[in-house]
All heavy atoms as an XYZ file, in Angstrom:
959
protein
N      47.026     59.453   -196.124
C      48.198     60.092   -196.719
C      49.047     60.714   -195.622
O      48.535     61.320   -194.700
C      47.744     61.144   -197.737
C      48.853     61.888   -198.378
S      48.244     62.993   -199.651
C      49.521     62.770   -200.821
N      50.325     60.550   -195.770
C      51.278     61.046   -194.786
C      51.489     62.556   -194.954
O      51.589     63.056   -196.061
C      52.602     60.305   -195.005
C      53.564     60.468   -193.893
C      54.777     59.570   -194.103
O      55.114     59.274   -195.257
O      55.365     59.184   -193.099
N      51.506     63.267   -193.853
C      51.770     64.702   -193.882
C      53.215     64.919   -194.331
O      54.119     64.201   -193.892
C      51.553     65.286   -192.483
C      51.602     66.783   -192.455
N      52.780     67.474   -192.454
C      50.625     67.702   -192.449
C      52.532     68.766   -192.425
N      51.234     68.927   -192.417
N      53.474     65.928   -195.189
C      54.839     66.158   -195.696
C      55.881     66.311   -194.591
O      57.022     65.907   -194.746
C      54.722     67.442   -196.511
C      53.291     67.554   -196.864
C      52.522     66.864   -195.760
N      55.522     66.893   -193.475
C      56.473     67.103   -192.394
C      56.918     65.775   -191.782
O      57.966     65.670   -191.198
C      55.847     67.976   -191.315
C      56.825     68.357   -190.218
C      56.207     69.171   -189.129
N      55.737     70.425   -189.637
C      54.807     71.152   -189.040
N      54.254     70.759   -187.934
N      54.416     72.293   -189.555
N      56.078     64.738   -191.913
C      56.392     63.464   -191.292
C      57.021     62.459   -192.248
O      57.271     61.331   -191.865
C      55.118     62.861   -190.675
C      54.548     63.739   -189.615
N      53.212     63.964   -189.493
C      55.141     64.484   -188.656
C      52.983     64.786   -188.496
N      54.146     65.117   -187.974
N      57.271     62.874   -193.464
C      57.916     61.974   -194.419
C      59.346     61.706   -193.979
O      59.993     62.558   -193.378
C      57.921     62.575   -195.828
C      56.567     62.531   -196.472
C      56.661     62.971   -197.907
C      55.300     62.853   -198.560
N      55.309     63.304   -199.923
N      59.829     60.536   -194.318
C      61.220     60.218   -194.003
C      62.146     61.117   -194.806
O      61.875     61.435   -195.948
C      61.510     58.766   -194.336
C      60.852     57.823   -193.393
C      61.190     56.409   -193.784
N      60.618     55.539   -192.798
C      61.314     54.630   -192.146
N      62.572     54.446   -192.412
N      60.739     53.889   -191.253
N      63.231     61.479   -194.169
C      64.222     62.294   -194.860
C      64.901     61.497   -195.948
O      65.089     60.300   -195.823
C      65.300     62.749   -193.861
C      64.807     63.827   -192.948
C      65.802     64.355   -191.987
N      67.198     64.464   -192.040
C      68.117     64.315   -192.983
N      67.861     63.974   -194.078
N      69.365     64.497   -192.845
N      65.282     62.193   -196.982
C      66.080     61.560   -198.018
C      67.471     61.302   -197.456
O      67.886     61.914   -196.485
C      66.151     62.453   -199.251
C      64.821     62.588   -199.935
C      64.934     63.430   -201.175
C      63.569     63.528   -201.833
N      63.556     64.418   -202.952
N      68.166     60.407   -198.097
C      69.511     60.071   -197.634
C      70.389     61.324   -197.609
O      70.260     62.195   -198.424
C      70.106     59.020   -198.547
C      69.351     57.690   -198.461
C      69.805     56.723   -199.503
N      71.188     56.321   -199.370
C      71.626     55.373   -198.557
N      70.780     54.730   -197.791
N      72.896     55.058   -198.511
N      71.289     61.347   -196.671
C      72.223     62.457   -196.575
C      72.402     62.924   -195.149
O      71.836     62.368   -194.216
N      73.198     63.960   -194.982
C      73.506     64.476   -193.656
C      72.331     65.250   -193.074
O      71.574     65.883   -193.794
C      74.718     65.407   -193.732
C      76.010     64.699   -194.043
C      77.158     65.666   -193.967
C      78.466     64.947   -194.158
N      79.601     65.830   -193.946
N      72.249     65.218   -191.741
C      71.253     66.029   -191.057
C      71.717     67.480   -191.074
O      72.888     67.771   -190.846
C      71.072     65.559   -189.620
C      70.319     64.263   -189.504
S      69.975     63.848   -187.776
C      68.858     65.172   -187.315
N      70.770     68.377   -191.323
C      71.068     69.808   -191.309
C      70.686     70.367   -189.942
O      69.602     70.102   -189.437
C      70.279     70.531   -192.400
C      70.761     70.236   -193.794
C      69.984     71.069   -194.808
C      70.451     70.789   -196.211
N      70.044     69.458   -196.683
N      71.603     71.148   -189.376
C      71.365     71.754   -188.071
C      71.530     73.271   -188.178
O      72.414     73.755   -188.883
C      72.300     71.144   -186.999
C      71.859     71.538   -185.592
C      73.752     71.496   -187.264
C      72.521     70.709   -184.495
N      70.670     73.990   -187.499
C      70.640     75.451   -187.491
C      71.209     75.924   -186.159
O      70.837     75.405   -185.100
C      69.191     75.910   -187.641
C      68.984     77.400   -187.641
C      68.987     78.115   -188.830
C      68.757     78.094   -186.457
C      68.767     79.478   -188.847
C      68.543     79.461   -186.464
C      68.547     80.152   -187.659
O      68.334     81.511   -187.665
N      72.088     76.898   -186.194
C      72.660     77.458   -184.963
C      71.836     78.678   -184.553
O      71.601     79.578   -185.355
C      74.125     77.876   -185.163
C      74.969     76.704   -185.636
C      74.687     78.466   -183.870
C      76.364     77.092   -186.082
N      71.408     78.685   -183.298
C      70.631     79.805   -182.771
C      71.324     80.352   -181.530
O      71.794     79.584   -180.688
C      69.211     79.335   -182.410
O      68.457     80.405   -181.892
N      71.381     81.673   -181.429
C      71.997     82.291   -180.262
C      71.879     83.800   -180.321
O      71.390     84.364   -181.298
N      72.330     84.431   -179.263
C      72.263     85.884   -179.164
C      73.200     86.541   -180.172
O      74.344     86.126   -180.331
C      72.610     86.329   -177.751
N      72.698     87.551   -180.853
C      73.486     88.348   -181.798
C      73.455     89.808   -181.361
O      74.493     90.400   -181.071
C      72.957     88.189   -183.245
C      73.638     89.166   -184.185
C      73.128     86.753   -183.725
N      72.268     90.378   -181.292
C      72.106     91.783   -180.915
C      72.662     92.019   -179.512
O      72.386     91.254   -178.589
C      70.612     92.179   -180.968
O      70.119     91.905   -182.277
C      70.419     93.654   -180.656
N      73.473     93.045   -179.382
C      74.036     93.396   -178.081
C      75.285     92.618   -177.715
O      75.791     92.746   -176.608
N      75.793     91.811   -178.644
C      77.036     91.071   -178.385
C      78.084     91.497   -179.407
O      77.743     91.965   -180.495
C      76.821     89.546   -178.477
O      76.530     89.189   -179.825
C      75.687     89.085   -177.574
N      79.334     91.325   -179.069
C      80.409     91.699   -180.000
C      81.136     90.480   -180.560
O      81.870     90.598   -181.524
C      81.447     92.611   -179.307
O      81.961     91.928   -178.160
C      80.809     93.932   -178.886
N      80.906     89.319   -179.953
C      81.646     88.125   -180.351
C      80.774     87.080   -181.047
O      81.175     85.935   -181.177
C      82.313     87.488   -179.128
C      81.306     86.959   -178.117
O      80.126     87.369   -178.155
O      81.706     86.122   -177.283
N      79.601     87.487   -181.523
C      78.677     86.499   -182.070
C      79.221     85.774   -183.293
O      78.999     84.564   -183.439
C      77.298     87.103   -182.363
C      77.244     88.040   -183.538
C      76.899     87.576   -184.800
C      77.510     89.396   -183.378
C      76.843     88.432   -185.882
C      77.458     90.256   -184.446
C      77.120     89.768   -185.694
O      77.063     90.626   -186.774
N      79.949     86.458   -184.164
C      80.493     85.773   -185.346
C      81.465     84.662   -184.937
O      81.430     83.559   -185.505
C      81.174     86.760   -186.292
C      80.234     87.676   -187.079
C      81.021     88.739   -187.834
C      79.365     86.871   -188.038
N      82.290     84.936   -183.935
C      83.238     83.943   -183.454
C      82.524     82.774   -182.778
O      82.874     81.613   -183.004
C      84.245     84.574   -182.475
C      85.168     85.590   -183.115
C      84.557     87.000   -183.233
O      83.438     87.244   -182.709
O      85.198     87.853   -183.862
N      81.514     83.066   -181.936
C      80.784     81.997   -181.236
C      80.049     81.097   -182.219
O      80.075     79.867   -182.100
C      79.795     82.591   -180.227
C      80.455     83.191   -179.000
C      79.459     83.672   -177.957
N      78.664     84.783   -178.463
C      77.370     84.726   -178.785
N      76.704     83.601   -178.654
N      76.729     85.787   -179.226
N      79.391     81.688   -183.206
C      78.665     80.906   -184.207
C      79.639     80.099   -185.068
O      79.370     78.948   -185.394
C      77.805     81.822   -185.085
C      76.470     82.178   -184.488
C      76.368     83.032   -183.401
C      75.297     81.682   -185.040
C      75.135     83.380   -182.868
C      74.055     82.018   -184.521
C      73.974     82.869   -183.422
N      80.775     80.708   -185.442
C      81.769     80.004   -186.265
C      82.361     78.816   -185.507
O      82.561     77.738   -186.078
C      82.873     80.965   -186.701
N      82.636     78.998   -184.232
C      83.179     77.904   -183.411
C      82.167     76.754   -183.334
O      82.520     75.583   -183.515
C      83.537     78.417   -182.011
C      84.219     77.409   -181.127
C      84.750     77.993   -179.823
N      83.807     78.850   -179.114
C      83.922     80.194   -179.027
N      84.928     80.820   -179.593
N      83.021     80.896   -178.370
N      80.903     77.087   -183.110
C      79.861     76.052   -183.070
C      79.733     75.365   -184.425
O      79.580     74.139   -184.490
C      78.527     76.672   -182.651
N      79.820     76.142   -185.499
C      79.737     75.562   -186.844
C      80.839     74.525   -187.064
O      80.569     73.411   -187.536
C      79.831     76.662   -187.898
C      79.768     76.139   -189.321
C      79.835     77.228   -190.376
O      80.019     78.420   -190.033
O      79.691     76.878   -191.560
N      82.065     74.873   -186.717
C      83.194     73.943   -186.874
C      82.975     72.664   -186.068
O      83.196     71.555   -186.558
C      84.496     74.611   -186.438
C      85.002     75.678   -187.385
C      86.243     76.376   -186.840
O      86.972     75.765   -186.023
O      86.481     77.533   -187.229
N      82.542     72.824   -184.823
C      82.342     71.669   -183.951
C      81.208     70.770   -184.471
O      81.328     69.543   -184.433
C      82.037     72.139   -182.526
C      83.223     72.819   -181.874
C      82.875     73.486   -180.560
O      81.720     73.826   -180.294
N      83.880     73.697   -179.715
N      80.129     71.373   -184.944
C      79.000     70.588   -185.448
C      79.356     69.873   -186.753
O      78.949     68.731   -186.968
C      77.774     71.483   -185.622
C      77.166     71.980   -184.300
C      76.214     73.139   -184.551
C      76.475     70.843   -183.563
N      80.130     70.542   -187.606
C      80.593     69.875   -188.835
C      81.456     68.669   -188.490
O      81.340     67.622   -189.129
C      81.366     70.853   -189.724
C      80.478     71.801   -190.492
C      81.295     72.727   -191.375
C      80.407     73.645   -192.183
N      81.194     74.581   -193.014
N      82.297     68.809   -187.477
C      83.147     67.698   -187.056
C      82.321     66.534   -186.517
O      82.757     65.386   -186.578
C      84.145     68.171   -185.997
N      81.122     66.825   -186.036
C      80.215     65.782   -185.547
C      79.440     65.123   -186.692
O      78.695     64.180   -186.461
C      79.225     66.360   -184.544
C      79.832     66.768   -183.224
C      80.343     65.577   -182.449
O      81.538     65.369   -182.357
N      79.458     64.781   -181.898
N      79.556     65.673   -187.911
C      78.897     65.061   -189.059
C      77.656     65.775   -189.562
O      76.964     65.276   -190.446
N      77.350     66.947   -189.026
C      76.189     67.713   -189.468
C      76.511     68.592   -190.678
O      77.656     69.025   -190.843
C      75.701     68.654   -188.356
C      75.013     67.979   -187.217
C      75.712     67.661   -186.065
C      73.667     67.669   -187.276
C      75.087     67.053   -184.998
C      73.037     67.065   -186.214
C      73.742     66.754   -185.067
N      75.511     68.877   -191.474
C      75.547     70.013   -192.397
C      75.015     71.175   -191.574
O      73.971     71.042   -190.932
C      74.645     69.779   -193.603
C      75.235     68.905   -194.653
C      74.372     68.886   -195.906
O      73.166     68.612   -195.796
O      74.917     69.135   -196.986
N      75.710     72.292   -191.583
C      75.397     73.382   -190.662
C      74.909     74.617   -191.404
O      75.515     75.039   -192.391
C      76.636     73.743   -189.812
C      76.324     74.881   -188.848
C      77.142     72.516   -189.059
N      73.817     75.186   -190.891
C      73.345     76.499   -191.332
C      73.729     77.480   -190.232
O      73.254     77.377   -189.100
C      71.815     76.532   -191.559
C      71.385     75.508   -192.599
C      71.365     77.949   -191.924
C      71.738     75.843   -194.019
N      74.617     78.414   -190.572
C      75.099     79.428   -189.642
C      74.477     80.762   -190.050
O      74.990     81.455   -190.923
C      76.629     79.490   -189.700
C      77.211     80.558   -188.800
O      76.512     81.427   -188.309
N      78.520     80.504   -188.607
N      73.360     81.148   -189.407
C      72.683     82.382   -189.811
C      73.506     83.637   -189.553
O      73.345     84.628   -190.267
C      71.408     82.377   -188.971
C      71.753     81.552   -187.772
C      72.694     80.496   -188.286
N      74.400     83.600   -188.590
C      75.238     84.779   -188.333
C      76.137     85.060   -189.527
O      76.295     86.215   -189.933
C      76.072     84.574   -187.071
N      76.696     84.005   -190.110
C      77.566     84.181   -191.278
C      76.762     84.620   -192.495
O      77.199     85.506   -193.250
C      78.311     82.884   -191.580
N      75.598     84.034   -192.695
C      74.761     84.392   -193.848
C      74.258     85.829   -193.712
O      74.383     86.638   -194.637
C      73.571     83.421   -193.987
C      72.613     83.881   -195.082
C      74.059     82.006   -194.275
N      73.710     86.159   -192.552
C      73.143     87.499   -192.356
C      74.216     88.588   -192.324
O      73.925     89.745   -192.596
C      72.296     87.538   -191.086
C      70.988     86.799   -191.254
O      70.508     86.574   -192.369
N      70.384     86.405   -190.148
N      75.453     88.225   -192.015
C      76.542     89.213   -191.961
C      76.836     89.829   -193.322
O      77.399     90.923   -193.396
C      77.806     88.579   -191.398
N      76.454     89.161   -194.397
C      76.724     89.703   -195.732
C      75.533     90.472   -196.312
O      75.618     90.989   -197.421
C      77.179     88.600   -196.724
C      78.464     87.957   -196.247
C      76.096     87.566   -196.940
N      74.450     90.569   -195.550
C      73.307     91.363   -196.011
C      73.633     92.848   -195.865
O      74.476     93.237   -195.056
C      72.060     91.005   -195.202
C      71.539     89.579   -195.375
C      70.363     89.319   -194.436
C      71.139     89.319   -196.808
N      72.960     93.704   -196.633
C      73.224     95.148   -196.540
C      72.993     95.680   -195.121
O      72.133     95.185   -194.391
C      72.204     95.753   -197.508
C      71.841     94.651   -198.435
C      71.955     93.381   -197.643
N      73.758     96.690   -194.750
C      73.630     97.296   -193.414
C      72.235     97.855   -193.170
O      71.805     97.978   -192.036
C      74.670     98.394   -193.231
C      76.087     97.848   -193.102
C      77.118     98.952   -192.883
N      76.877     99.792   -191.718
C      77.263     99.506   -190.482
N      77.909     98.384   -190.246
N      77.018    100.332   -189.493
N      71.525     98.182   -194.240
C      70.171     98.744   -194.099
C      69.115     97.685   -193.813
O      67.952     98.020   -193.607
C      69.794     99.492   -195.381
O      69.763     98.582   -196.478
N      69.500     96.413   -193.754
C      68.546     95.344   -193.484
C      67.964     95.520   -192.090
O      68.684     95.668   -191.107
C      69.220     93.965   -193.603
O      69.835     93.864   -194.890
C      68.215     92.843   -193.436
N      66.635     95.516   -191.998
C      65.941     95.710   -190.723
C      65.877     94.400   -189.933
O      65.977     93.308   -190.496
C      64.522     96.224   -190.990
N      65.682     94.523   -188.630
C      65.603     93.354   -187.745
C      64.570     92.342   -188.246
O      64.843     91.142   -188.297
C      65.270     93.805   -186.319
C      65.057     92.659   -185.369
C      66.148     92.001   -184.790
C      63.782     92.213   -185.056
C      65.964     90.930   -183.933
C      63.596     91.146   -184.197
C      64.687     90.514   -183.638
O      64.492     89.454   -182.793
N      63.402     92.820   -188.608
C      62.351     91.923   -189.097
C      62.763     91.168   -190.356
O      62.384     90.011   -190.552
N      63.547     91.823   -191.194
C      64.043     91.171   -192.409
C      65.073     90.096   -192.062
O      65.085     89.021   -192.670
C      64.634     92.213   -193.363
C      63.583     93.160   -193.918
C      64.186     94.328   -194.657
O      65.163     94.944   -194.192
N      63.615     94.659   -195.804
N      65.940     90.374   -191.090
C      66.882     89.361   -190.622
C      66.120     88.141   -190.099
O      66.461     87.004   -190.395
C      67.781     89.895   -189.498
C      68.919     90.773   -189.941
C      68.997     92.097   -189.543
C      69.945     90.264   -190.735
C      70.047     92.907   -189.934
C      71.009     91.066   -191.134
C      71.046     92.390   -190.730
O      72.092     93.178   -191.119
N      65.080     88.397   -189.318
C      64.326     87.288   -188.739
C      63.571     86.508   -189.819
O      63.453     85.286   -189.720
C      63.371     87.795   -187.654
C      64.078     88.275   -186.400
S      65.249     87.076   -185.683
C      64.144     85.744   -185.226
N      63.085     87.193   -190.837
C      62.426     86.490   -191.942
C      63.419     85.568   -192.652
O      63.091     84.415   -192.986
C      61.812     87.487   -192.921
N      64.635     86.043   -192.868
C      65.682     85.213   -193.473
C      66.001     84.024   -192.559
O      66.147     82.893   -193.017
C      66.963     86.026   -193.694
C      66.897     87.026   -194.818
S      66.979     86.238   -196.419
C      68.595     85.482   -196.363
N      66.079     84.293   -191.284
C      66.397     83.238   -190.325
C      65.301     82.177   -190.308
O      65.586     80.976   -190.231
C      66.580     83.834   -188.930
O      67.701     84.693   -188.929
N      64.050     82.593   -190.412
C      62.931     81.641   -190.428
C      63.041     80.700   -191.629
O      62.826     79.495   -191.502
C      61.589     82.393   -190.466
C      60.374     81.479   -190.543
C      60.230     80.688   -189.262
N      58.999     79.933   -189.223
C      58.950     78.607   -189.079
N      60.065     77.909   -188.990
N      57.799     77.983   -189.017
N      63.384     81.254   -192.776
C      63.531     80.437   -193.983
C      64.688     79.456   -193.808
O      64.549     78.257   -194.097
C      63.731     81.320   -195.236
C      64.116     80.481   -196.432
C      62.470     82.122   -195.517
N      65.835     79.934   -193.307
C      66.986     79.044   -193.114
C      66.659     77.935   -192.119
O      67.016     76.770   -192.333
C      68.212     79.834   -192.656
C      68.811     80.706   -193.750
S      70.335     81.535   -193.215
C      69.679     82.870   -192.225
N      65.973     78.278   -191.049
C      65.590     77.291   -190.050
C      64.679     76.225   -190.654
O      64.786     75.044   -190.317
C      64.903     77.987   -188.873
C      64.423     77.121   -187.724
C      65.558     76.317   -187.110
C      63.745     77.978   -186.673
N      63.826     76.629   -191.583
C      62.897     75.669   -192.192
C      63.624     74.597   -193.007
O      63.085     73.521   -193.234
C      61.870     76.401   -193.072
O      62.457     76.850   -194.281
N      64.859     74.877   -193.447
C      65.652     73.906   -194.206
C      66.233     72.805   -193.316
O      66.730     71.802   -193.820
C      66.848     74.574   -194.899
C      66.520     75.637   -195.889
C      67.451     76.622   -196.172
C      65.309     75.671   -196.560
C      67.176     77.618   -197.106
C      65.024     76.659   -197.488
C      65.958     77.625   -197.755
N      66.223     73.030   -192.007
C      66.988     72.187   -191.086
C      66.132     71.129   -190.396
O      64.929     71.298   -190.215
C      67.666     73.066   -190.049
S      68.897     74.149   -190.797
N      66.819     70.071   -189.975
C      66.191     68.982   -189.239
C      66.162     69.261   -187.743
O      65.301     68.757   -187.027
C      66.972     67.678   -189.466
C      67.109     67.364   -190.947
O      66.067     67.136   -191.588
O      68.249     67.371   -191.450
N      67.134     70.041   -187.278
C      67.258     70.285   -185.850
C      67.938     71.637   -185.621
O      68.403     72.272   -186.564
C      68.032     69.159   -185.178
S      69.589     68.722   -185.975
N      67.987     72.039   -184.353
C      68.562     73.340   -184.004
C      69.485     73.178   -182.804
O      69.256     72.324   -181.942
C      67.447     74.386   -183.740
C      66.595     74.010   -182.559
C      68.003     75.782   -183.566
N      70.548     73.980   -182.793
C      71.536     73.977   -181.711
C      71.498     75.347   -181.041
O      71.860     76.355   -181.655
C      72.926     73.691   -182.280
C      73.999     73.518   -181.251
C      73.989     72.441   -180.383
C      75.054     74.416   -181.176
C      74.994     72.259   -179.436
C      76.069     74.252   -180.242
C      76.039     73.171   -179.369
N      71.052     75.383   -179.791
C      70.896     76.632   -179.053
C      72.188     76.931   -178.291
O      72.603     76.167   -177.418
C      69.728     76.521   -178.058
C      68.402     76.072   -178.659
S      67.728     77.124   -179.957
C      67.434     78.657   -179.084
N      72.826     78.047   -178.659
C      74.060     78.461   -177.981
C      73.755     78.968   -176.572
O      72.646     79.451   -176.300
C      74.755     79.560   -178.782
C      75.262     79.171   -180.167
C      75.861     80.381   -180.865
C      76.286     78.052   -180.077
N      74.734     78.884   -175.702
C      74.582     79.419   -174.350
C      74.156     80.886   -174.420
O      74.655     81.643   -175.260
C      75.888     79.293   -173.569
C      76.230     77.849   -173.256
O      75.354     76.992   -173.197
N      77.509     77.581   -173.060
N      73.241     81.262   -173.553
C      72.747     82.629   -173.511
C      71.588     82.912   -174.449
O      71.092     84.041   -174.499
N      71.116     81.904   -175.173
C      70.023     82.105   -176.137
C      68.783     82.669   -175.463
O      68.042     83.439   -176.082
C      69.695     80.797   -176.861
C      69.016     79.776   -175.988
C      69.620     78.823   -175.221
C      67.614     79.642   -175.768
N      68.683     78.095   -174.532
C      67.444     78.587   -174.855
C      66.487     80.320   -176.245
C      66.189     78.183   -174.402
C      65.237     79.913   -175.797
C      65.090     78.857   -174.891
N      68.571     82.305   -174.208
C      67.345     82.715   -173.526
C      67.305     84.215   -173.230
O      66.272     84.753   -172.854
C      67.082     81.875   -172.286
C      68.187     81.728   -171.266
C      69.295     80.756   -171.629
O      69.167     79.545   -171.427
O      70.347     81.249   -172.074
N      68.428     84.908   -173.453
C      68.488     86.363   -173.276
C      68.316     87.110   -174.595
O      68.494     88.324   -174.638
C      69.829     86.757   -172.642
C      70.018     86.102   -171.293
O      69.097     86.049   -170.490
N      71.205     85.577   -171.053
N      67.992     86.394   -175.655
C      67.891     86.982   -176.989
C      66.463     86.868   -177.518
O      65.926     85.761   -177.611
C      68.847     86.259   -177.945
O      68.547     86.564   -179.288
N      65.885     87.980   -177.872
C      64.531     87.975   -178.442
C      64.478     87.118   -179.704
O      63.566     86.315   -179.889
C      64.095     89.416   -178.752
C      62.719     89.509   -179.371
C      62.265     90.947   -179.523
N      63.144     91.700   -180.402
C      62.732     92.652   -181.226
N      61.459     92.991   -181.277
N      63.589     93.293   -182.000
N      65.464     87.266   -180.582
C      65.496     86.505   -181.830
C      65.672     85.016   -181.603
O      64.995     84.192   -182.227
N      66.590     84.638   -180.713
C      66.815     83.219   -180.438
C      65.589     82.594   -179.771
O      65.253     81.438   -180.047
C      68.059     83.036   -179.573
N      64.910     83.345   -178.918
C      63.679     82.818   -178.319
C      62.614     82.591   -179.385
O      61.865     81.615   -179.320
C      63.166     83.749   -177.213
C      64.031     83.694   -175.965
C      63.409     84.404   -174.781
C      63.535     85.898   -174.908
N      63.135     86.628   -173.699
N      62.559     83.460   -180.386
C      61.618     83.269   -181.491
C      61.996     82.025   -182.293
O      61.127     81.230   -182.670
C      61.597     84.494   -182.403
C      60.655     84.367   -183.576
C      59.204     84.216   -183.141
O      58.636     85.117   -182.552
N      58.613     83.063   -183.403
N      63.284     81.835   -182.548
C      63.752     80.649   -183.276
C      63.449     79.371   -182.487
O      63.069     78.345   -183.065
C      65.246     80.768   -183.589
C      65.526     81.855   -184.612
C      66.981     82.247   -184.724
O      67.786     81.954   -183.805
O      67.335     82.853   -185.752
N      63.592     79.436   -181.173
C      63.236     78.300   -180.320
C      61.745     77.983   -180.473
O      61.365     76.819   -180.648
C      63.584     78.607   -178.858
C      63.167     77.539   -177.898
C      63.969     76.419   -177.713
C      61.996     77.645   -177.175
C      63.588     75.420   -176.828
C      61.605     76.652   -176.289
C      62.405     75.544   -176.114
N      60.909     79.014   -180.415
C      59.463     78.812   -180.552
C      59.113     78.211   -181.914
O      58.287     77.290   -182.005
C      58.725     80.136   -180.345
N      59.728     78.710   -182.974
C      59.496     78.140   -184.309
C      59.901     76.676   -184.346
O      59.219     75.845   -184.941
C      60.270     78.910   -185.374
C      59.744     80.266   -185.702
C      58.450     80.697   -185.642
C      60.502     81.383   -186.174
N      58.363     82.007   -186.040
C      59.608     82.453   -186.371
C      61.851     81.578   -186.432
C      60.019     83.695   -186.841
C      62.269     82.826   -186.893
C      61.353     83.869   -187.094
N      61.028     76.359   -183.708
C      61.516     74.978   -183.690
C      60.545     74.055   -182.966
O      60.303     72.929   -183.402
C      62.897     74.912   -183.029
O      63.823     75.666   -183.770
N      59.987     74.532   -181.872
C      58.988     73.747   -181.142
C      57.749     73.548   -182.014
O      57.252     72.420   -182.152
C      58.626     74.430   -179.805
C      57.416     73.757   -179.157
C      59.826     74.425   -178.857
N      57.277     74.621   -182.630
C      56.091     74.521   -183.500
C      56.306     73.566   -184.666
O      55.379     72.873   -185.088
C      55.714     75.900   -184.035
C      55.067     76.846   -183.042
C      54.917     78.236   -183.649
C      53.725     76.316   -182.569
N      57.525     73.526   -185.180
C      57.854     72.665   -186.322
C      58.312     71.271   -185.894
O      58.744     70.482   -186.733
C      58.948     73.319   -187.179
C      58.471     74.569   -187.888
O      57.248     74.787   -187.975
O      59.334     75.337   -188.350
N      58.240     70.980   -184.601
C      58.635     69.668   -184.045
C      60.070     69.291   -184.398
O      60.371     68.136   -184.696
C      57.670     68.574   -184.515
O      56.362     68.876   -184.112
N      60.958     70.265   -184.361
C      62.372     70.006   -184.631
C      63.057     69.514   -183.353
O      62.673     69.899   -182.251
C      63.074     71.262   -185.137
C      62.540     71.725   -186.489
C      63.400     72.778   -187.096
C      62.836     73.290   -188.395
N      62.799     72.306   -189.455
N      64.068     68.672   -183.528
C      64.891     68.261   -182.394
C      65.707     69.476   -181.968
O      66.288     70.162   -182.820
C      65.823     67.120   -182.806
C      66.719     66.631   -181.712
C      65.986     65.927   -180.600
O      65.134     65.089   -180.852
N      66.299     66.278   -179.376
N      65.757     69.751   -180.676
C      66.464     70.917   -180.160
C      67.580     70.449   -179.234
O      67.344     69.664   -178.318
C      65.503     71.869   -179.413
C      64.366     72.302   -180.337
C      66.274     73.068   -178.861
C      63.250     73.063   -179.642
N      68.793     70.935   -179.506
C      69.961     70.636   -178.685
C      70.440     71.928   -178.041
O      70.282     73.006   -178.602
C      71.089     70.051   -179.540
C      70.713     68.775   -180.245
C      70.344     68.787   -181.587
C      70.732     67.559   -179.566
C      70.004     67.614   -182.243
C      70.389     66.381   -180.216
C      70.029     66.417   -181.548
O      69.686     65.253   -182.188
N      71.048     71.809   -176.871
C      71.517     72.968   -176.127
C      73.019     72.845   -175.874
O      73.481     71.806   -175.390
C      70.763     73.088   -174.807
C      69.289     73.264   -174.987
C      68.449     72.160   -175.084
C      68.738     74.528   -175.099
C      67.088     72.314   -175.277
C      67.382     74.694   -175.287
C      66.550     73.591   -175.379
N      73.743     73.917   -176.167
C      75.191     73.917   -175.989
C      75.580     73.535   -174.569
O      76.561     72.815   -174.368
C      75.760     75.292   -176.354
C      77.261     75.389   -176.252
C      77.805     76.761   -176.612
O      77.086     77.777   -176.448
O      78.961     76.812   -177.078
N      74.823     73.978   -173.585
C      75.198     73.714   -172.196
C      75.223     72.223   -171.866
O      75.831     71.819   -170.886
C      74.292     74.469   -171.230
C      72.855     74.000   -171.175
C      72.073     74.846   -170.188
C      70.616     74.443   -170.136
N      69.882     75.270   -169.182
N      74.576     71.391   -172.700
C      74.586     69.943   -172.482
C      75.600     69.234   -173.372
O      75.679     68.014   -173.377
C      73.199     69.351   -172.704
C      72.164     69.892   -171.756
C      71.014     70.504   -172.241
C      72.341     69.818   -170.378
C      70.066     71.008   -171.372
C      71.400     70.333   -169.500
C      70.254     70.922   -170.012
O      69.319     71.427   -169.144
N      76.356     69.969   -174.146
C      77.373     69.389   -175.008
C      76.899     69.241   -176.446
O      75.745     69.544   -176.776
N      77.790     68.766   -177.286
C      77.491     68.622   -178.715
C      76.628     67.395   -178.957
O      76.838     66.351   -178.334
C      78.778     68.500   -179.528
C      79.657     69.736   -179.597
C      80.975     69.391   -180.256
C      78.949     70.841   -180.355
N      75.669     67.512   -179.875
C      74.869     66.340   -180.228
C      75.666     65.369   -181.105
O      76.624     65.769   -181.763
C      73.711     66.943   -181.022
C      74.261     68.184   -181.609
C      75.262     68.694   -180.609
N      75.268     64.127   -181.067
C      75.830     63.141   -181.986
C      74.829     62.947   -183.097
O      73.633     63.114   -182.905
C      76.094     61.828   -181.248
C      77.182     61.952   -180.212
C      77.486     60.633   -179.532
O      77.029     59.585   -180.013
O      78.181     60.684   -178.513
N      75.325     62.587   -184.261
C      74.433     62.439   -185.392
C      74.655     61.073   -186.037
O      75.764     60.556   -186.068
C      74.651     63.558   -186.435
C      76.025     63.484   -187.067
C      73.606     63.522   -187.514
N      73.556     60.514   -186.506
C      73.619     59.305   -187.317
C      73.046     59.688   -188.668
O      71.862     59.984   -188.789
C      72.767     58.174   -186.712
O      73.243     57.952   -185.380
C      72.879     56.925   -187.542
N      73.916     59.766   -189.684
C      73.482     60.176   -191.022
C      73.144     58.968   -191.865
O      73.677     57.887   -191.670
C      74.577     60.999   -191.716
C      74.707     62.383   -191.110
O      73.719     63.072   -190.957
N      75.918     62.765   -190.758
N      72.261     59.183   -192.832
C      71.870     58.149   -193.789
C      72.739     58.260   -195.034
O      72.274     58.623   -196.080
C      70.404     58.349   -194.213
C      69.449     58.294   -193.038
O      69.753     57.563   -192.084
O      68.422     58.977   -193.083
N      74.025     57.971   -194.909
C      74.930     58.121   -196.061
C      74.769     57.046   -197.083
O      74.364     55.996   -196.980
C      76.384     58.155   -195.594
C      76.654     59.443   -194.858
O      76.018     60.463   -195.147
O      77.522     59.428   -193.954
């Protein structure tokens, strides 16, 4: 029997998760939004955790943000690491989760990924 993680994807667009530094930055919403636009133009369905988490209550704790991010990442086929991710505790955790889940990982510093969707 095939493990569920190794089953072929159903037809449709590949989902990509954006990962990058948030804490300690002032322009994260703009950086994530710019990446979202570019990835959509490449044909991806995009999960932008900065936009989703921005609407959570101000009292939301860091661990709760990361729990939400883990769930969103689990929906995705691959991840796009923004420049500077290696300086972010949260983005490093998302990278580790992606490796553990055998997700394809792309890095902004190498340019935008191309996608072949099963439309």
